[in-house]
C-alpha positions as CSV (number, residue, x, y, z in Angstrom):
1,X,142.8,85.5,126.2
2,X,144.1,83.4,129.7
3,X,144.2,87.2,131.1
4,X,148.3,87.1,131.8
5,X,150.7,89.9,131.2
6,X,153.1,88.2,129.3
7,X,157.2,89.0,130.2
8,X,158.7,91.9,128.3
9,X,160.7,89.2,126.3
10,X,157.6,87.5,125.0
11,X,155.8,91.0,123.5
12,X,155.3,91.5,120.4
13,X,154.4,95.3,118.3
14,X,151.2,94.6,116.6
15,X,149.2,96.5,113.9
16,X,145.6,97.0,114.7
17,X,145.3,97.1,111.2
18,X,147.1,94.8,108.9
19,X,149.9,96.9,107.4
20,X,149.5,94.7,104.5
21,X,145.7,95.8,104.3
22,X,148.0,99.6,104.7
23,X,149.8,98.8,101.6
24,X,147.5,97.3,99.7
25,X,145.6,101.1,99.3
26,X,149.1,103.5,99.0
27,X,148.9,104.2,103.4
28,X,153.2,104.3,103.0
29,X,154.6,105.1,107.1
30,X,150.8,106.4,108.1
31,X,150.1,102.5,108.6
32,X,153.1,102.5,111.2
33,X,152.1,105.4,113.0
34,X,152.0,104.7,116.7
35,X,148.3,105.4,117.4
36,X,148.0,101.5,115.2
37,X,150.3,99.5,117.0
38,X,149.9,97.9,120.3
39,X,151.7,95.3,122.9
40,X,150.2,91.9,123.4
41,X,152.2,88.5,123.8
42,X,154.0,87.0,120.7
43,X,151.9,83.9,120.4
44,X,148.7,85.3,120.4
45,X,150.3,87.6,117.7
46,X,151.6,84.7,115.6
47,X,149.2,82.6,116.7
48,X,145.5,83.7,117.0
49,X,145.6,87.2,114.5
50,X,147.8,86.1,112.0
51,X,146.5,89.4,110.1
52,X,143.5,88.3,108.9
53,X,142.8,90.2,105.6
54,X,139.6,92.0,106.4
55,X,137.6,91.6,109.4
56,X,139.6,92.3,112.8
57,X,137.7,90.3,115.5
58,X,137.8,87.2,114.1
59,X,133.7,85.6,115.4
60,X,135.3,83.2,116.6
61,X,137.1,84.9,119.6
62,X,133.8,86.5,120.2
63,X,132.3,83.5,120.0
64,X,134.4,81.3,122.5
65,X,135.1,83.8,125.0
66,X,132.1,87.0,124.9
67,X,131.8,90.6,123.5
68,X,131.9,91.8,126.6
69,X,135.9,89.7,127.8
70,X,137.0,90.8,123.9
71,X,135.5,94.5,124.5
72,X,138.0,94.6,127.9
73,X,140.9,93.1,126.8
74,X,141.5,95.1,123.8
75,X,140.5,98.2,125.7
76,X,143.4,97.0,128.0
77,X,145.1,96.7,124.7
78,X,144.2,100.6,124.0
79,X,141.7,100.3,121.9
80,X,138.5,102.1,122.0
81,X,134.6,100.6,122.4
82,X,134.9,103.3,118.9
83,X,137.7,101.3,117.3
84,X,136.3,98.7,118.7
85,X,133.0,99.0,116.8
86,X,135.5,99.8,113.6
87,X,136.7,96.6,113.0
88,X,134.1,94.4,113.9
89,X,132.7,95.7,110.5
90,X,132.7,93.7,107.0
91,X,135.4,97.1,105.8
92,X,137.6,99.2,106.9
93,X,136.5,101.8,104.7
94,X,135.3,105.0,106.5
95,X,131.2,104.6,106.5
């Protein structure tokens, strides 16, 4: 969460909800919808996030940066406060 804007060549196209999670549940190509994608720095995608299996916003990320900073960072990727709350659940199943 350095707050810097990555250069175009350093961007990855990241699944918000993991593609592996969608495949396991038979979602097919809907998991690849633009609504489930966000651009972010390649290092963040590969070294920080790296497809955690369930909880999409690691507690360690919030502990290190504060919830408000994490929320702000995700909103800069067009991830709404409601989506933040969903991604904080222990399970991504509907309630």
